[in-house]
Structure formats: structure tokens, C-alpha cells
DSSP file (Angstrom, degrees, kcal/mol; ACC not computed):
  #  RESIDUE AA STRUCTURE BP1 BP2  ACC     N-H-->O    O-->H-N    N-H-->O    O-->H-N    TCO  KAPPA ALPHA  PHI   PSI    X-CA   Y-CA   Z-CA
    1    1 A M              0   0    0      0, 0.0     2,-0.5     0, 0.0     0, 0.0   0.000 360.0 360.0 360.0 131.5  299.9   68.9   75.9
    2    2 A D        -     0   0    0      1,-0.1     3,-0.4     2,-0.0     4,-0.1  -0.654 360.0-169.8 -80.8 125.0  300.2   65.4   77.3
    3    3 A M    >   +     0   0    0     -2,-0.5     3,-0.9     1,-0.2     4,-0.4   0.252  59.7 101.9 -98.6  11.7  296.9   63.6   77.5
    4    4 A T  G >  S+     0   0    0      1,-0.2     3,-0.6     2,-0.2    -1,-0.2   0.769  74.4  61.1 -70.5 -22.6  298.2   60.7   79.6
    5    5 A I  G 3  S+     0   0    0     -3,-0.4    -1,-0.2     1,-0.2    -2,-0.1   0.760 107.2  46.6 -73.5 -21.4  296.7   62.1   82.8
    6    6 A F  G <  S+     0   0    0     -3,-0.9     2,-0.3    -4,-0.1    -1,-0.2   0.483  84.6 117.1 -93.7  -3.8  293.3   61.8   81.2
    7    7 A A    <   +     0   0    0     -3,-0.6     3,-0.1    -4,-0.4    -3,-0.0  -0.484  33.9 174.6 -70.2 126.7  293.8   58.3   79.9
    8    8 A V        +     0   0    0     -2,-0.3    17,-3.1     1,-0.1    18,-1.0   0.692  65.4  45.7-102.2 -26.9  291.3   55.9   81.4
    9    9 A R  E     -A   24   0A   0     15,-0.3     2,-0.3    16,-0.2    15,-0.2  -0.842  62.0-179.4-117.1 153.8  292.2   52.9   79.4
   10   10 A K  E     -A   23   0A   0     13,-2.3    13,-2.5    -2,-0.3     2,-0.3  -0.990  30.4-107.6-147.9 156.9  295.5   51.3   78.5
   11   11 A K  E     +A   22   0A   0     -2,-0.3     2,-0.3    11,-0.2    11,-0.2  -0.649  47.7 152.2 -83.0 140.2  296.8   48.4   76.5
   12   12 A C  E     -A   21   0A   0      9,-2.7     9,-2.8    -2,-0.3     2,-0.4  -0.889  38.2-108.7-151.6-179.0  298.2   45.4   78.4
   13   13 A Y  E     -A   20   0A   0     -2,-0.3     7,-0.2     7,-0.2     2,-0.2  -0.927  32.6-107.8-120.8 144.7  298.7   41.7   78.2
   14   14 A C     >  -     0   0    0      5,-1.9     4,-1.0    -2,-0.4    66,-0.0  -0.489  22.7-137.4 -68.1 138.5  296.9   39.0   80.1
   15   15 A A  T  4 S+     0   0    0     -2,-0.2    -1,-0.1     2,-0.1    -2,-0.0   0.720  98.5  36.3 -71.6 -20.6  299.3   37.4   82.6
   16   16 A F  T  4 S+     0   0    0      3,-0.1    -1,-0.1    70,-0.0    -2,-0.0   0.905 130.8  20.2 -97.8 -57.4  298.1   33.9   81.7
   17   17 A C  T  4 S-     0   0    0    106,-0.1   105,-1.1     2,-0.1    -2,-0.1   0.484  90.9-130.0 -98.4  -2.1  297.3   33.7   78.0
   18   18 A K     <  +     0   0    0     -4,-1.0     2,-0.3     1,-0.2    -3,-0.1   0.742  50.4 156.7  62.8  26.1  299.4   36.7   76.8
   19   19 A S        -     0   0    0      1,-0.0    -5,-1.9   103,-0.0     2,-0.3  -0.636  44.3-120.7 -82.0 138.1  296.6   38.1   74.8
   20   20 A E  E     +A   13   0A   0     -2,-0.3     2,-0.3    -7,-0.2    -7,-0.2  -0.621  46.6 155.9 -78.0 136.3  296.7   41.8   74.2
   21   21 A R  E     -A   12   0A   0     -9,-2.8    -9,-2.7    -2,-0.3     2,-0.5  -0.953  41.7-112.9-152.8 169.9  293.7   43.7   75.5
   22   22 A V  E     -A   11   0A   0     -2,-0.3     2,-0.3   -11,-0.2   -11,-0.2  -0.940  34.0-177.2-113.5 129.3  292.6   47.1   76.7
   23   23 A V  E     -A   10   0A   0    -13,-2.5   -13,-2.3    -2,-0.5     2,-0.5  -0.888  30.9-111.7-124.4 152.9  291.7   47.6   80.4
   24   24 A Y  E     -A    9   0A   0     -2,-0.3   -15,-0.3   -15,-0.2   -16,-0.1  -0.741  23.6-169.6 -82.7 128.9  290.4   50.5   82.4
   25   25 A T        +     0   0    0    -17,-3.1     2,-0.7    -2,-0.5   -16,-0.2   0.636  58.1  99.7 -92.1 -17.7  293.0   51.7   84.8
   26   26 A K        +     0   0    0    -18,-1.0    49,-0.1     1,-0.2    -2,-0.1  -0.613  37.8 162.8 -77.9 113.1  290.7   54.0   86.7
   27   27 A R        +     0   0    0     -2,-0.7     2,-0.3     1,-0.1    -1,-0.2   0.711  63.0  31.8-102.9 -27.1  289.8   52.1   89.9
   28   28 A R  S    S-     0   0    0     43,-0.1    -1,-0.1    44,-0.0     2,-0.1  -0.822  91.7 -91.4-126.0 164.6  288.5   55.1   92.0
   29   29 A I        -     0   0    0     -2,-0.3     2,-0.2    35,-0.1    -2,-0.1  -0.395  42.5-158.2 -73.8 157.6  286.7   58.3   91.3
   30   30 A N    >>  -     0   0    0     -2,-0.1     4,-1.7    -4,-0.0     3,-0.5  -0.568  39.4 -75.6-125.5-171.0  288.9   61.4   90.7
   31   31 A I  H 3> S+     0   0    0      1,-0.2     4,-2.5     2,-0.2     5,-0.2   0.812 126.6  58.0 -62.6 -31.7  288.4   65.1   90.9
   32   32 A F  H 3> S+     0   0    0      1,-0.2     4,-2.2     2,-0.2    -1,-0.2   0.891 106.1  48.8 -66.6 -38.2  286.5   65.2   87.6
   33   33 A N  H <> S+     0   0    0     -3,-0.5     4,-2.2     2,-0.2    -2,-0.2   0.873 111.2  50.7 -67.6 -37.0  283.9   62.8   89.0
   34   34 A V  H  X S+     0   0    0     -4,-1.7     4,-2.3     2,-0.2    -2,-0.2   0.930 111.1  47.8 -66.9 -44.4  283.6   64.9   92.2
   35   35 A V  H  X S+     0   0    0     -4,-2.5     4,-2.5     1,-0.2    -2,-0.2   0.907 111.6  50.8 -62.4 -42.0  283.0   68.1   90.1
   36   36 A A  H  X S+     0   0    0     -4,-2.2     4,-2.6     1,-0.2    -1,-0.2   0.897 110.5  49.2 -61.8 -40.3  280.5   66.3   87.9
   37   37 A A  H  X S+     0   0    0     -4,-2.2     4,-2.3     2,-0.2    -2,-0.2   0.879 110.8  50.3 -67.8 -37.1  278.6   65.2   91.1
   38   38 A V  H  X S+     0   0    0     -4,-2.3     4,-2.1     2,-0.2    -2,-0.2   0.919 113.2  45.7 -65.4 -43.2  278.6   68.7   92.5
   39   39 A L  H  X S+     0   0    0     -4,-2.5     4,-2.4     2,-0.2    -2,-0.2   0.913 113.3  49.5 -64.6 -41.6  277.3   70.1   89.3
   40   40 A A  H  X S+     0   0    0     -4,-2.6     4,-2.1     1,-0.2    -2,-0.2   0.893 112.3  47.3 -66.5 -39.3  274.6   67.4   89.0
   41   41 A S  H  X S+     0   0    0     -4,-2.3     4,-2.3     2,-0.2    -1,-0.2   0.864 111.1  52.4 -70.8 -33.4  273.5   67.9   92.6
   42   42 A G  H  X S+     0   0    0     -4,-2.1     4,-2.3     2,-0.2    -2,-0.2   0.906 111.0  46.6 -64.5 -42.2  273.4   71.7   92.0
   43   43 A L  H  X S+     0   0    0     -4,-2.4     4,-2.2     2,-0.2    -2,-0.2   0.874 111.9  51.2 -67.2 -37.9  271.2   71.2   89.0
   44   44 A T  H  X S+     0   0    0     -4,-2.1     4,-2.0     2,-0.2     5,-0.2   0.905 109.9  50.5 -64.1 -41.0  269.0   68.8   90.9
   45   45 A M  H  X>S+     0   0    0     -4,-2.3     4,-2.8     1,-0.2     5,-0.8   0.929 111.5  47.0 -61.3 -46.8  268.7   71.4   93.7
   46   46 A L  H  X5S+     0   0    0     -4,-2.3     4,-0.7     1,-0.2    -1,-0.2   0.873 112.2  50.8 -64.8 -35.9  267.7   74.1   91.2
   47   47 A A  H  <5S+     0   0    0     -4,-2.2    -1,-0.2    -5,-0.2    -2,-0.2   0.862 120.5  33.3 -69.5 -34.2  265.2   71.9   89.5
   48   48 A I  H  <5S+     0   0    0     -4,-2.0    -2,-0.2    -5,-0.1    -3,-0.2   0.936 137.0  13.6 -88.6 -50.2  263.5   70.8   92.7
   49   49 A W  H  <5S-     0   0    0     -4,-2.8    -3,-0.2    -5,-0.2    -2,-0.1   0.578  80.3-139.5-109.3 -12.1  263.6   73.9   95.1
   50   50 A Q  S  <<S+     0   0    0     -5,-0.8     2,-0.3    -4,-0.7    -4,-0.2   0.539  81.0  51.5  60.6  11.1  264.7   76.8   92.7
   51   51 A H  S    S-     0   0    0     -6,-0.4    -2,-0.2     2,-0.0     2,-0.2  -0.942 105.3 -63.2-156.8 173.6  267.0   78.2   95.5
   52   52 A F        +     0   0    0     -2,-0.3   -10,-0.0    -3,-0.1     3,-0.0  -0.430  52.5 174.5 -67.0 134.0  269.8   76.9   97.7
   53   53 A D    >   -     0   0    0     -2,-0.2     3,-1.9     1,-0.1     4,-0.2  -0.996  35.9-134.3-141.3 135.1  268.7   74.2  100.1
   54   54 A P  T >  S+     0   0    0      0, 0.0     3,-1.7     0, 0.0     4,-0.3   0.685  98.3  78.5 -65.0 -14.7  271.0   72.2  102.5
   55   55 A R  T >> S+     0   0    0      1,-0.3     3,-1.1     2,-0.2     4,-0.9   0.606  71.2  84.3 -68.7  -8.4  269.3   69.0  101.5
   56   56 A V  H <> S+     0   0    0     -3,-1.9     4,-2.4     1,-0.3    -1,-0.3   0.769  75.1  70.8 -63.6 -24.4  271.4   69.1   98.3
   57   57 A M  H <> S+     0   0    0     -3,-1.7     4,-2.5     1,-0.2    -1,-0.3   0.837  92.0  57.0 -64.3 -29.9  274.2   67.4  100.3
   58   58 A L  H <> S+     0   0    0     -3,-1.1     4,-2.2    -4,-0.3    -1,-0.2   0.920 108.1  46.6 -64.5 -42.9  272.1   64.2  100.3
   59   59 A F  H  X S+     0   0    0     -4,-0.9     4,-2.8     2,-0.2    -2,-0.2   0.900 110.8  52.9 -64.6 -39.6  272.0   64.3   96.5
   60   60 A L  H  X S+     0   0    0     -4,-2.4     4,-2.4     2,-0.2    -2,-0.2   0.928 110.9  46.3 -61.8 -45.1  275.8   65.0   96.4
   61   61 A V  H  X S+     0   0    0     -4,-2.5     4,-2.4     1,-0.2    -1,-0.2   0.910 113.5  49.2 -63.1 -41.5  276.5   62.0   98.6
   62   62 A A  H  X S+     0   0    0     -4,-2.2     4,-2.3     2,-0.2    -2,-0.2   0.908 111.8  47.8 -66.4 -41.6  274.2   59.8   96.6
   63   63 A Y  H  X S+     0   0    0     -4,-2.8     4,-2.5     2,-0.2    -1,-0.2   0.894 112.3  49.9 -66.6 -39.4  275.8   61.0   93.3
   64   64 A L  H  X S+     0   0    0     -4,-2.4     4,-2.5    -5,-0.2    -2,-0.2   0.906 111.0  48.9 -66.2 -39.8  279.3   60.4   94.7
   65   65 A A  H  X S+     0   0    0     -4,-2.4     4,-2.4     2,-0.2    -2,-0.2   0.910 112.1  48.9 -66.1 -40.9  278.4   56.9   95.9
   66   66 A L  H  X S+     0   0    0     -4,-2.3     4,-2.6     2,-0.2     5,-0.2   0.917 111.6  49.0 -63.6 -42.6  276.9   56.0   92.5
   67   67 A A  H  X S+     0   0    0     -4,-2.5     4,-2.3     1,-0.2     5,-0.2   0.929 112.6  47.2 -62.8 -44.4  279.9   57.3   90.7
   68   68 A E  H  X S+     0   0    0     -4,-2.5     4,-2.3     1,-0.2     5,-0.2   0.907 113.0  49.7 -63.0 -41.3  282.3   55.3   92.9
   69   69 A T  H  X S+     0   0    0     -4,-2.4     4,-2.5    -5,-0.2     5,-0.2   0.932 112.8  45.2 -64.0 -45.2  280.2   52.2   92.6
   70   70 A F  H  X S+     0   0    0     -4,-2.6     4,-2.2     2,-0.2    -1,-0.2   0.877 112.9  50.2 -68.0 -36.6  280.0   52.3   88.8
   71   71 A V  H  X S+     0   0    0     -4,-2.3     4,-2.2    -5,-0.2    -1,-0.2   0.920 113.7  45.6 -68.4 -42.3  283.7   53.1   88.4
   72   72 A Q  H  X S+     0   0    0     -4,-2.3     4,-2.7    -5,-0.2    -2,-0.2   0.914 113.4  49.2 -67.0 -41.2  284.6   50.1   90.6
   73   73 A I  H  X S+     0   0    0     -4,-2.5     4,-2.4    -5,-0.2     5,-0.2   0.911 111.5  49.4 -63.4 -42.9  282.2   47.8   88.9
   74   74 A R  H  X S+     0   0    0     -4,-2.2     4,-1.6    -5,-0.2   -50,-0.2   0.912 113.8  45.8 -64.2 -41.7  283.5   48.8   85.5
   75   75 A W  H  X S+     0   0    0     -4,-2.2     4,-1.5     2,-0.2    -2,-0.2   0.932 113.7  48.5 -65.5 -44.0  287.1   48.2   86.6
   76   76 A R  H  X S+     0   0    0     -4,-2.7     4,-0.5     1,-0.2    -2,-0.2   0.886 114.3  44.8 -66.5 -39.1  286.4   44.9   88.3
   77   77 A L  H  < S+     0   0    0     -4,-2.4     3,-0.3    -5,-0.2    -1,-0.2   0.817 115.3  48.5 -72.7 -29.4  284.5   43.5   85.3
   78   78 A N  H  < S+     0   0    0     -4,-1.6    -2,-0.2    -5,-0.2    -1,-0.2   0.693  97.7  67.4 -85.1 -18.8  287.0   44.7   82.8
   79   79 A I  H  < S+     0   0    0     -4,-1.5     2,-0.3    -5,-0.1    -1,-0.2   0.730  81.3  90.7 -76.0 -20.6  290.2   43.4   84.6
   80   80 A V  S  < S-     0   0    0     -4,-0.5     2,-0.2    -3,-0.3     7,-0.2  -0.603  90.1-112.3 -76.3 133.9  289.1   39.7   84.0
   81   81 A C     >  -     0   0    0      5,-2.5     4,-1.3    -2,-0.3    -2,-0.1  -0.473  19.4-155.3 -68.9 128.8  290.6   38.4   80.7
   82   82 A R  T  4 S+     0   0    0     -2,-0.2    -1,-0.2     1,-0.2    -2,-0.0   0.594  89.4  52.7 -82.9  -9.2  287.8   37.8   78.2
   83   83 A F  T  4 S+     0   0    0      3,-0.1    -1,-0.2   -64,-0.1    38,-0.1   0.891 129.7   7.3 -89.0 -47.2  289.8   35.3   76.3
   84   84 A C  T  4 S-     0   0    0      2,-0.1    22,-0.3   -65,-0.0    21,-0.2   0.582  93.2-119.1-114.3 -13.7  290.9   32.8   79.0
   85   85 A G     <  +     0   0    0     -4,-1.3     2,-0.2     1,-0.3    -3,-0.1   0.605  51.6 162.4  85.9  11.2  288.9   34.0   82.1
   86   86 A F        -     0   0    0     16,-0.1    -5,-2.5    15,-0.1    -1,-0.3  -0.487  21.8-162.9 -69.8 131.1  292.0   34.8   84.2
   87   87 A D     >  -     0   0    0     -2,-0.2     4,-2.1    -7,-0.2     5,-0.1  -0.928   8.5-168.7-117.7 104.5  291.2   37.1   87.1
   88   88 A P  H  > S+     0   0    0      0, 0.0     4,-1.7     0, 0.0    -1,-0.1   0.824  88.2  52.6 -66.0 -31.4  294.3   38.7   88.7
   89   89 A V  H  > S+     0   0    0      2,-0.2     4,-1.3     1,-0.2     5,-0.1   0.932 112.2  44.1 -70.0 -44.1  292.4   40.0   91.7
   90   90 A L  H  > S+     0   0    0      1,-0.2     4,-3.4     2,-0.2     8,-0.3   0.843 109.9  57.9 -65.7 -33.9  291.0   36.6   92.5
   91   91 A Y  H  < S+     0   0    0     -4,-2.1    -1,-0.2     1,-0.2    -2,-0.2   0.885 104.5  50.8 -64.2 -39.4  294.5   35.1   91.8
   92   92 A L  H  < S+     0   0    0     -4,-1.7    -1,-0.2     1,-0.2    -2,-0.2   0.849 117.7  39.7 -67.7 -32.3  296.0   37.3   94.5
   93   93 A K  H  < S-     0   0    0     -4,-1.3     2,-0.3     1,-0.3    -2,-0.2   0.923 139.1  -3.8 -81.7 -47.1  293.3   36.2   97.0
   94   94 A D     X  -     0   0    0     -4,-3.4     4,-1.6    -5,-0.1    -1,-0.3  -0.835  56.2-167.1-153.0 106.7  293.1   32.5   96.1
   95   95 A S  H  > S+     0   0    0     -2,-0.3     4,-2.2     1,-0.2     5,-0.1   0.806  88.6  57.7 -69.0 -30.3  295.1   31.0   93.3
   96   96 A T  H  > S+     0   0    0      2,-0.2     4,-2.2     1,-0.2    -1,-0.2   0.888 106.6  48.5 -69.2 -37.3  293.2   27.7   93.2
   97   97 A K  H  > S+     0   0    0      2,-0.2     4,-2.0     1,-0.2    -1,-0.2   0.875 111.5  50.6 -68.3 -36.0  289.9   29.5   92.6
   98   98 A A  H  X S+     0   0    0     -4,-1.6     4,-1.9    -8,-0.3    -2,-0.2   0.901 110.4  49.3 -65.4 -40.6  291.4   31.5   89.9
   99   99 A A  H  X S+     0   0    0     -4,-2.2     4,-2.4     1,-0.2    -2,-0.2   0.884 110.3  50.7 -66.8 -38.5  292.8   28.3   88.3
  100  100 A D  H  X S+     0   0    0     -4,-2.2     4,-2.3     2,-0.2    -1,-0.2   0.884 108.8  52.0 -64.9 -37.8  289.4   26.6   88.5
  101  101 A K  H  X S+     0   0    0     -4,-2.0     4,-2.1     2,-0.2    -2,-0.2   0.897 110.4  47.9 -65.7 -39.2  287.8   29.7   86.9
  102  102 A V  H  X S+     0   0    0     -4,-1.9     4,-2.7     2,-0.2     5,-0.2   0.910 110.6  52.4 -64.8 -43.0  290.3   29.5   84.0
  103  103 A K  H  X S+     0   0    0     -4,-2.4     4,-2.2     1,-0.2    -2,-0.2   0.914 110.0  47.7 -59.4 -44.6  289.7   25.8   83.6
  104  104 A I  H  X S+     0   0    0     -4,-2.3     4,-2.3     1,-0.2    -1,-0.2   0.918 113.0  48.5 -64.1 -43.5  285.9   26.3   83.4
  105  105 A T  H  X S+     0   0    0     -4,-2.1     4,-2.3     1,-0.2    -2,-0.2   0.910 112.2  48.3 -62.8 -41.9  286.4   29.1   80.8
  106  106 A L  H  X S+     0   0    0     -4,-2.7     4,-2.2   -22,-0.3    -1,-0.2   0.853 110.5  51.8 -69.0 -34.0  288.8   27.0   78.7
  107  107 A E  H  X S+     0   0    0     -4,-2.2     4,-1.7    -5,-0.2    -1,-0.2   0.908 110.8  47.9 -67.6 -40.5  286.4   24.0   78.8
  108  108 A K  H  X S+     0   0    0     -4,-2.3     4,-1.3     1,-0.2    -2,-0.2   0.918 112.4  50.0 -64.9 -41.1  283.5   26.2   77.6
  109  109 A R  H  < S+     0   0    0     -4,-2.3     6,-0.3     1,-0.2    -2,-0.2   0.882 108.8  52.4 -64.8 -38.2  285.7   27.6   74.9
  110  110 A E  H  < S+     0   0    0     -4,-2.2    -1,-0.2     1,-0.2    -2,-0.2   0.858 112.1  44.8 -66.2 -35.3  286.7   24.1   73.8
  111  111 A K  H  < S+     0   0    0     -4,-1.7    -1,-0.2    -5,-0.1    -2,-0.2   0.669  93.8  92.5 -83.2 -18.1  283.1   22.9   73.5
  112  112 A D    ><  -     0   0    0     -4,-1.3     3,-1.3    -5,-0.2     4,-0.3  -0.667  64.3-154.3 -81.6 121.5  282.0   26.1   71.6
  113  113 A P  G >  S+     0   0    0      0, 0.0     3,-1.3     0, 0.0     4,-0.3   0.771  91.8  65.1 -68.2 -23.9  282.2   25.7   67.8
  114  114 A A  G >  S+     0   0    0      1,-0.2     3,-1.1     2,-0.2     4,-0.4   0.735  87.3  70.9 -68.3 -20.0  282.5   29.5   67.4
  115  115 A S  G X  S+     0   0    0     -3,-1.3     3,-0.6    -6,-0.3    -1,-0.2   0.675  81.0  73.4 -72.7 -14.1  285.9   29.3   69.2
  116  116 A L  G <  S+     0   0    0     -3,-1.3    -1,-0.2    -4,-0.3    -2,-0.2   0.817  99.0  47.0 -65.1 -27.9  287.3   27.5   66.1
  117  117 A L  G <  S+     0   0    0     -3,-1.1    -1,-0.2    -4,-0.3    -2,-0.2   0.553  98.3  91.6 -88.9  -9.8  287.2   30.9   64.3
  118  118 A K  S <  S-     0   0    0     -3,-0.6     2,-0.1    -4,-0.4     3,-0.1  -0.349  91.8 -81.7 -82.0 166.4  288.8   32.8   67.2
  119  119 A R        -     0   0    0      1,-0.1     2,-0.2    -2,-0.1    -1,-0.1  -0.402  49.5-108.1 -68.0 142.8  292.4   33.4   67.7
  120  120 A R        -     0   0    0     -2,-0.1     2,-0.2    -3,-0.1    -1,-0.1  -0.500  34.4-125.4 -73.3 136.9  294.4   30.6   69.3
  121  121 A L        -     0   0    0     -2,-0.2     2,-1.2   -38,-0.1  -103,-0.1  -0.563   4.9-133.3 -84.4 147.1  295.5   31.2   72.9
  122  122 A D        +     0   0    0   -105,-1.1    -1,-0.1    -2,-0.2  -103,-0.0  -0.683  39.6 174.5 -96.7  77.5  299.1   31.0   74.0
  123  123 A I        -     0   0    0     -2,-1.2  -106,-0.1     1,-0.1     2,-0.1  -0.697  34.4-111.6 -91.5 135.1  298.5   29.0   77.1
  124  124 A P        -     0   0    0      0, 0.0     2,-0.5     0, 0.0    -1,-0.1  -0.379  29.2-137.0 -64.6 141.1  301.4   27.7   79.2
  125  125 A V        -     0   0    0     -2,-0.1     2,-0.5     0, 0.0     0, 0.0  -0.861   7.9-139.9-102.7 128.7  301.9   23.9   79.1
  126  126 A L        -     0   0    0     -2,-0.5     2,-0.3     1,-0.0     0, 0.0  -0.764  17.9-148.7 -87.3 127.0  302.6   22.0   82.3
  127  127 A R        -     0   0    0     -2,-0.5     2,-0.2     1,-0.0     3,-0.0  -0.699  18.5-111.4 -95.1 146.9  305.2   19.3   81.8
  128  128 A K        -     0   0    0     -2,-0.3     2,-0.2     1,-0.1    -1,-0.0  -0.532  36.6-111.5 -75.0 142.1  305.2   16.1   83.8
  129  129 A K        -     0   0    0     -2,-0.2    -1,-0.1     1,-0.1     3,-0.1  -0.501  30.8-115.3 -73.5 141.7  308.1   15.7   86.2
  130  130 A K        -     0   0    0     -2,-0.2    -1,-0.1     1,-0.1     5,-0.1  -0.469  37.0 -98.9 -73.1 147.7  310.6   13.1   85.4
  131  131 A P    >>  -     0   0    0      0, 0.0     3,-1.1     0, 0.0     4,-0.8  -0.270  31.5-113.2 -63.8 157.1  310.9   10.2   87.8
  132  132 A A  T 34 S+     0   0    0      1,-0.3     7,-0.3     2,-0.2     3,-0.2   0.749 112.1  67.4 -65.0 -24.0  313.8   10.5   90.3
  133  133 A A  T 34 S+     0   0    0      1,-0.2    -1,-0.3     6,-0.1    -3,-0.0   0.815  96.9  53.9 -67.1 -31.0  315.5    7.4   88.7
  134  134 A E  T <4 S+     0   0    0     -3,-1.1    -1,-0.2     1,-0.3    -2,-0.2   0.806 116.0  37.1 -75.8 -28.5  316.2    9.4   85.5
  135  135 A S     X  +     0   0    0     -4,-0.8     4,-1.5    -3,-0.2     3,-0.3  -0.767  65.1 171.9-125.8  88.1  317.9   12.3   87.3
  136  136 A P  H  > S+     0   0    0      0, 0.0     4,-2.1     0, 0.0     5,-0.2   0.797  76.0  59.5 -68.0 -28.9  320.0   10.9   90.2
  137  137 A T  H  > S+     0   0    0      1,-0.2     4,-1.0     2,-0.2    -2,-0.1   0.900 106.4  46.7 -68.0 -37.6  321.7   14.2   90.9
  138  138 A A  H  4 S+     0   0    0     -3,-0.3    -1,-0.2     1,-0.2    -6,-0.1   0.859 113.3  49.7 -71.2 -33.0  318.4   15.9   91.6
  139  139 A A  H  < S+     0   0    0     -4,-1.5    -2,-0.2    -7,-0.3    -1,-0.2   0.846 108.8  51.7 -72.8 -34.4  317.2   13.1   93.8
  140  140 A S  H  < S+     0   0    0     -4,-2.1     2,-0.6    -5,-0.1    -1,-0.2   0.745  95.0  80.9 -77.5 -20.2  320.4   12.9   95.9
  141  141 A L  S  < S-     0   0    0     -4,-1.0     2,-0.2    -5,-0.2     6,-0.1  -0.755  71.7-151.7 -88.2 120.4  320.3   16.6   96.7
  142  142 A A    >   -     0   0    0     -2,-0.6     3,-1.8     1,-0.1     2,-0.2  -0.576  33.1 -89.3 -85.9 155.1  317.9   17.5   99.5
  143  143 A K  T 3  S+     0   0    0      1,-0.3    -1,-0.1    -2,-0.2     3,-0.1  -0.413 112.0  17.7 -65.3 130.6  316.3   20.9   99.6
  144  144 A G  T 3  S+     0   0    0      1,-0.3     2,-0.3    -2,-0.2    -1,-0.3   0.416  95.9 119.6  91.1  -1.7  318.4   23.4  101.5
  145  145 A R    <   -     0   0    0     -3,-1.8    -1,-0.3     1,-0.0     2,-0.3  -0.760  63.2-121.0 -98.2 144.4  321.6   21.5  101.3
  146  146 A L     >  -     0   0    0     -2,-0.3     4,-0.6     1,-0.1     3,-0.3  -0.599   7.1-141.4 -82.8 142.2  324.7   22.8   99.7
  147  147 A V  H >> S+     0   0    0     -2,-0.3     4,-1.2     1,-0.2     3,-0.9   0.863  99.3  62.4 -68.8 -37.8  326.3   20.9   96.8
  148  148 A S  H 34 S+     0   0    0      1,-0.3    -1,-0.2     2,-0.2     3,-0.1   0.798  99.6  54.0 -63.0 -28.6  329.8   21.7   98.0
  149  149 A K  H 34 S+     0   0    0     -3,-0.3    -1,-0.3     1,-0.2    -2,-0.2   0.754 104.3  56.7 -75.7 -24.2  329.3   19.8  101.3
  150  150 A E  H <<        0   0    0     -3,-0.9    -2,-0.2    -4,-0.6    -1,-0.2   0.813 360.0 360.0 -74.5 -30.3  328.2   16.7   99.3
  151  151 A I     <        0   0    0     -4,-1.2    -1,-0.2    -3,-0.1    -2,-0.2   0.469 360.0 360.0 -84.8 360.0  331.4   16.5   97.3
């Protein structure tokens, strides 16, 4: 029997520092959470009123809301890389805020003496662009122009 449908976590790599990590893939509640909420509300109903009462629907809605909230919070907190602080959800919304968050995390890591014992991160290095004088072919070509028309 294949247990991949029940898998809640999976191994992946950080898009920024390439660190291997385990993340929760479950972003929303599923049928198992709904069944658990129904059972919990039924038990709550029996404990309070000892017979069926329509007010149990309030407990069902509350348990479903709690389950959805906790599953989303767990996913959102776990999707951020714990090594470099890269947040893919924030990156999709605003890349400059995500870059600032990574910079702050890396500065904290640099100042922390315990980070000397941690694994070294594979962070991409930004190279300075060469001046236009060193590469005349790149400077002479304007963006959007064909090379064949220049020759």
C-alpha cells in the first residue's frame, strides 16, 4: 500500500541557500481533519447534553476553524528556511522585503558565535558588472536590437 497520500512532510531544498530541509506540504485541512472535528464535536455534545442537540454545529464549526488555523500556521511557519531566513511566500509578494529578511538573518548568523559550528551555507555570490569600456560589443548593442542588422 502506497503511503504517499498520507505524507504530510517532504524533503526539499531551499531556493536560496540550497539547504536540504523537511517542510509540511499540507496547507489546508483534509477529510481526516473534518472527520476528527465531527467526532470531537459529537463527544463534546455527549459530554455536555447526553443526547443529540443542534447546538453541536457550533462546536463543529469552531473545531473546523481551529483545525484550519493551526494547519495554516504550521505550514506558514515551516515554509521559511531556518538556515538563511528565505521566505518563498513573501518573495512572491515582494522580493525586496524577502531580500531584506534574508540579509537580517545572515547578519544575525554572522554575529552569532554558535554559527561557527553550524554547516556553511551555499549562498549565491553577486558579481560586480564590468564597465562598458572592457566589453565594447555589449555596450554597442542596445536592448531589443538584432545583431544581424548591426553588421
